[in-house]
N, C-alpha and C positions, 0 to 999 in steps of 0.2 A: 504494500500500500504506500503510495507516495505521500509526501509531507502535507500537501494541500488537502488530500482526502482525510488524513489523520486529524488535521485541525478542524475540518468541518464535522467529523464524527464526534470529536471531543466537545466542540462548542454546542452542537445541536442534540447529541445523543442518538442520532440516527445514521445509518450507513449512507455513504455517498456513492451513487452509481453514475458512471461516466457515459455520456451519449456521444455518438459519432454521427455527424450530419453534414448537410450542405444546404446553402441558402436556396438552391434551385429545386431540391427534392425533399427537404425537411429531414426528419430523423432517418438515418440509414441503419444504425445498429446500437445496441446497448451492451455495455461491458458485463460479463458474467463474473462469478466468484473466482473462476480459474484464469481471469484476465484476458480471456478470448472475448470476441464480440459476436453476439447473436444478431444476425441481420433481420430487419423487419421484412422478411420475405413474403408476408401476406400483402405488403404494400408495394414492394419493389422486386425487380429481378436484377441480380448482380452477376457480373462476369468480369474477367480481365482479358486484355488483349495480349499480344505476344510479348509486349514490353512490361507487363505487370500493371498497366494503368487500369483503374477501375472504370467500368462502363455500367451505367444505371438505366434501367427501363422502369418507368413509373406506371403502375396499373390503373390508377384512378384519376390522373390529371387530365380531365376532359377539356379544360380551357386551353391548355398548351401541352400537347403530347410530348413526353420526353422519352426518346427511344435510343438506347445505346449511347447515352450522353456521357462524355468523358469529363469528369470534374477536375482532373489534374492530379489526383492522388495515386500513389503507388501502394498496392495492398497485396497481401498473400491470403487467398481464399482457400477454404477446405470445403469441398462439396460432398465428401464421402462419409462424413460422420452420420451414423445411423440415427434417424428420427430427430436430429438436431437442426435440420434445415441448413441454411448457408451460414458458415462460421468464418469470420474474418480473424485469422490468426495473428496478423501483424498489419498495422497501419504505418507505412513508411512515410507518408505525407509527401510534401513537395520539398525537395532539397534546397530550392531557392526561396523558400518561405520561412526560413528560420533565421533569427538574428543572434549572432554570437557577439557578446558585449565584452568590453575590456575588463570588467570585473569578474569574468569567467562564467557569467550566467548566459543561458540561451533562452531567448524570448521567442514567442510565436509571432509569425507575421501579422496576426490579428492586432497586435499592438500598434502597428502602423495604421491599421484601419481606424483605431480610436484617435490617433494623432490627426489623421486626415479628416475625420468627422469633426473634430474640434475646430480644425483650421477652416473647413468649408462652412461651418455654422457661424463662425465668428468673423469671417472676412468675406464680405459679399463680392469683392472684386475678383476673387479666385473662382474660376469656373471648373477647373479640373486639375488634378495633380498626380504625380507619380514619384515614388521615392526609391532610390538605389543606395544600397550600402556598398561603398567602395573599399573600406577597411573597417576593422573592428570599431574604431572610434569615429569614422567619417561617413556622412550621408550626404547625398545630393537630392534636393527637392526640386523637381521640374514642375513648373506650373504654367497654366494658361490664364492670362489676365489682360485686361485692357491697359494696365499700368504696372510698373514695377512695385514690389512691396516696399513699404516704408520701413524705416529702422524699427519702429514700434511693432509693426506686424511681424518682422523677422524675430524680434524678441519673444513675441507671443508663440510663434512656431517653436522656437528653441525651448520655451517653458513647457510646451506639450511633450517634447522629446524628453525633457528632464523628468516629467511626471510619469509618462508611460514606459520609458526605457531606462535611462540612467543619466544623472546630471553630468554636464561637462562635455557632451558629445559635440563634435565639429559638424555643423550643418551649413552646407553651401546652397544658395538659391539660384536657380537658373530659369529665367522666363523663356518660354518656348511657344511655338505656334501649334505644335501637335504633340500628343502624348503617345508614348509607345504602347502598342497593343499586342496581344498574343496573335499567333497565326490564325486562330479561329475568330478573331475580332473582339474577343472578350478583354475588358480592361483589367489589367493586373496592377493593383495599387503599389505593390512592393516587389523588389527583386534584390537578392543579395549576391554579391560577387565574392563573398567570403565563405570558404569551405568550413562546414561545421563538423 
């Protein structure tokens, strides 16, 4: 049991169950006592391609059918367990979606989502942004805006990095006309060039 789960259990007196999901499909699986993940196979069909990328088909999304959708995660599936349905043995995640910090901690890429949400909610001039980690202590924030950021706006962005990641990180701001997108056209808010 990891530290966060222990803290939650001690504080609340109830066990903590981890869920695995995606914004496009909702809950994909729940962690079991043996630390494997039981897929919500009554709602979704899961498979992997030849590279181990997870493909999801949603059974009940009538408004927008999702068929063999690649969310970008690498997983190890086990389809052979008797009466257990689909088991996810390992979630490898996205290698470029982890943030290795100078203090030795590794943060999830979702931390950048919270930074960017804060920035977009508090700075109406920024229309879109993208963050690249170039070194453990260095980040580049590419943004689309009608005007360059003021010094106060840059300080606000740095404060969000201090809050959600680690104080004292080097943040460089680059005004651009276009934001990098994945080959499938999906916006990826964060990319790390640092191996974890």
